C-alpha positions as a printed Julia matrix, in Angstrom:
122×3 Matrix{Float64}:
   9.95   -4.36  -16.88
   9.85   -3.61  -13.04
   6.79   -3.46  -10.76
   6.31    0.26   -9.65
   5.48    0.4    -5.9
   4.36    3.31   -3.64
   4.69    2.68   -0.02
   2.52    4.72    2.33
   2.87    4.21    6.11
   3.23    6.89    8.94
   5.99    4.94   10.82
   9.52    5.56    9.43
  10.65    2.07   11.01
   7.86    0.18    9.17
   8.73    2.11    5.99
  12.44    1.25    6.44
  11.81   -2.43    6.89
   9.37   -2.61    3.96
  11.9    -0.59    1.76
  14.55   -3.31    2.5
  12.19   -5.92    1.56
  11.18   -4.4    -1.65
  14.7    -3.38   -2.66
  15.88   -7.02   -2.4
  13.75   -7.84   -5.41
  15.21   -6.86   -8.79
  11.65   -7.01  -10.38
  10.35   -4.29   -7.91
  10.94   -0.55   -8.03
  10.19    1.26   -5.04
   8.96    4.52   -6.71
   8.12    6.6    -3.64
   7.18    6.74    0.15
   4.46    8.63    1.71
   3.96    9.37    5.51
   0.3    10.24    5.39
  -2.68    9.96    3.13
  -2.19   13.77    1.89
   1.21   12.55    0.32
   0.05    9.34   -0.85
  -2.49   11.21   -2.97
  -0.05   13.61   -4.23
   2.26   10.65   -5.07
  -0.47    8.54   -6.69
  -0.94   11.47   -9.2
   2.59   12.03   -9.85
   4.11    8.55   -9.86
   1.19    6.36  -11.15
   2.4     3.21   -9.21
   1.03   -0.26  -10.08
   0.94   -1.28   -6.66
   0.24    0.79   -3.47
   1.32   -0.8    -0.12
  -0.97    1.23    2.04
  -1.35    1.48    5.89
  -5.14    1.93    6.58
  -4.43    3.61    9.99
  -2.37    6.88    9.37
  -3.09    9.8    11.5
  -4.88   12.05    8.85
  -7.02    9.2     7.98
 -10.97    9.2     7.71
 -13.45    7.18    5.68
 -13.58   10.29    3.26
  -9.62   10.25    2.92
  -9.65    6.79    1.93
 -12.31    7.21   -0.74
 -10.2    10.12   -2.06
  -7.13    7.72   -2.3
  -9.43    5.45   -4.3
 -10.57    8.21   -6.68
  -6.81    8.93   -7.29
  -5.83    5.38   -8.26
  -5.14    4.62  -11.92
  -7.42    1.96  -13.34
  -4.56   -0.55  -13.34
  -3.41    0.38   -9.92
  -3.75   -2.26   -7.18
  -3.78   -1.48   -3.33
  -2.35   -3.83   -0.96
  -3.73   -2.75    2.55
  -1.89   -3.41    5.49
  -2.51   -2.98    9.28
  -1.85   -4.39   12.76
  -4.33   -6.93   12.95
  -7.58   -7.54   11.05
 -10.5    -6.6    13.26
 -14.07   -6.1    11.38
 -13.66   -2.35   11.06
 -10.12   -2.74    9.48
 -11.5    -5.43    6.99
 -14.36   -3.09    6.11
 -12.06   -0.15    5.34
  -9.97   -2.52    3.13
 -12.98   -3.77    1.29
 -14.14   -0.15    0.73
 -10.84    0.46   -1.11
 -11.36   -2.79   -3.06
  -8.26   -4.17   -1.75
  -7.35   -7.81   -1.36
  -5.95   -9.16    0.64
  -5.41   -7.11    3.93
  -1.91   -8.06    5.13
  -1.18   -8.08    9.02
   2.1    -5.88    9.36
   3.44   -8.69   11.57
   3.34  -11.15    8.65
   4.94   -8.62    5.99
   8.34  -10.5     5.88
   6.73  -13.81    4.46
   3.88  -12.35    2.51
   4.58   -8.94    1.06
   6.63   -9.88   -1.93
   4.46  -12.94   -2.92
   1.24  -10.88   -2.71
   2.67   -8.06   -4.75
   3.62  -10.45   -7.45
   0.23  -11.87   -7.23
  -1.65   -8.63   -7.46
   0.32   -7.77  -10.54
  -0.43  -10.89  -12.4
  -4.15  -10.81  -11.56
């Protein structure tokens, strides 16, 4: 059985790079891509992913929007938050979603796949 992943990032270039990483793994199925939080929430309801790879800094994001994302997660969904850098504010955003860990986008090529596997097994 494959791991259903939803990818949410406002950058097409970042989504393309992550898409390539995810599609290189037979046990991972990329079920959808969202370019903002509104699309993310819609796709959470429709696709019921096991893992959401979520950029914390998309243009339509507010603390209320992040809480809305959290409220639409399935009980067995896990959020893998990502950002460029990990300043205290970004870490607090990730913690408010109950995410672990917070990945730096610059390290995704090495850490994304192992982290997804770890989240699903936890």
